[in-house]
C-alpha positions in Angstrom: 89.6 150.7 108.4 91.1 151.5 111.7 93.2 149.3 114.0 92.2 149.1 117.5 93.8 147.7 120.5 91.0 145.3 120.9 91.6 143.9 117.5 95.4 143.5 117.8 94.5 141.6 121.1 92.1 139.4 119.0 94.5 138.6 116.5 97.3 137.7 119.1 94.6 135.5 120.9 93.7 133.8 117.9 97.4 133.2 117.1 98.1 131.7 120.5 95.0 129.5 120.3 95.9 128.0 117.0 99.6 127.9 117.7 99.8 126.4 121.3 98.0 123.1 120.4 100.5 122.6 117.9 103.5 123.3 120.1 102.3 121.7 123.4 102.6 118.1 122.1 106.2 118.6 121.0 107.3 120.1 124.2 105.8 117.3 126.3 107.3 114.5 123.8 110.7 116.0 123.4 112.3 114.6 126.5 110.2 111.4 126.4 111.3 108.0 124.8 108.3 106.8 123.3 107.8 102.8 123.0 108.6 101.3 119.7 104.8 100.6 119.0 103.8 104.2 119.6 106.8 105.3 117.1 105.5 102.9 114.6 101.9 103.9 114.9 102.8 107.4 114.4 104.8 106.7 111.5 101.8 105.6 109.5 100.2 109.3 110.5 101.2 111.2 107.6 100.5 108.5 105.1 96.9 108.3 106.4 96.5 112.0 106.1 97.8 112.2 102.6 95.7 109.2 101.6 92.6 110.9 103.0 93.3 114.1 101.1 93.9 112.5 97.9 90.7 110.2 98.1 88.8 113.1 99.2 89.6 114.9 96.0 89.3 111.8 93.6 85.8 111.3 94.5 83.1 113.9 93.6 80.2 114.0 95.8 78.6 117.3 94.7 75.9 115.5 92.7 74.0 114.6 95.9 73.4 110.9 96.0 75.8 109.2 93.8 79.8 109.4 94.3 81.4 109.4 91.1 85.2 109.9 90.0 86.4 113.7 89.7 87.9 113.1 86.2 89.9 116.2 86.0 91.6 115.4 89.4 92.0 111.5 88.4 93.6 112.6 85.0 96.2 114.5 87.0 96.6 111.8 89.9 97.6 109.0 87.6 100.6 110.7 85.7 101.4 112.6 89.0 101.8 109.3 90.9 103.9 107.6 88.3 106.3 110.7 88.3 106.3 110.4 92.1 107.2 106.8 92.0 109.9 107.0 89.4 111.5 110.2 90.6 111.2 109.8 94.3 111.4 113.6 94.6 108.6 115.7 96.4 109.6 119.0 94.3 109.6 117.2 91.0 106.3 115.8 91.8 104.8 118.9 93.1 105.9 120.8 89.8 104.7 118.1 87.6 101.3 117.7 89.4 100.8 121.5 89.2 101.8 121.5 85.4 99.5 118.5 84.7 96.6 120.1 86.3 96.9 123.2 84.6 97.0 121.4 81.1 94.0 119.4 82.3 92.0 122.2 83.3 93.0 124.0 80.3 92.1 121.5 77.7 88.8 120.2 79.5 
């Protein structure tokens, strides 16, 4: 497969389209003092995103009509959550979660 100038410009354009919407808000907000209520509201966004990702993976909607619990993910989630609460370390939590998920998949 040969690389043409069109492909290079297409890749550059796609990079800009994905990069600019992420950077422009930081450029505008960098020198602005946000009100306290806005800062408090923004502080909840990471928790909401993480919760949405976790809940989405815990529930199994592939069956069509009935939403059930995704048992392998649930069996991984509980000990990983306990480890996260006890250690308060992102690195340890991620490594433990990966190891626990590997064990659950191996034995199930």
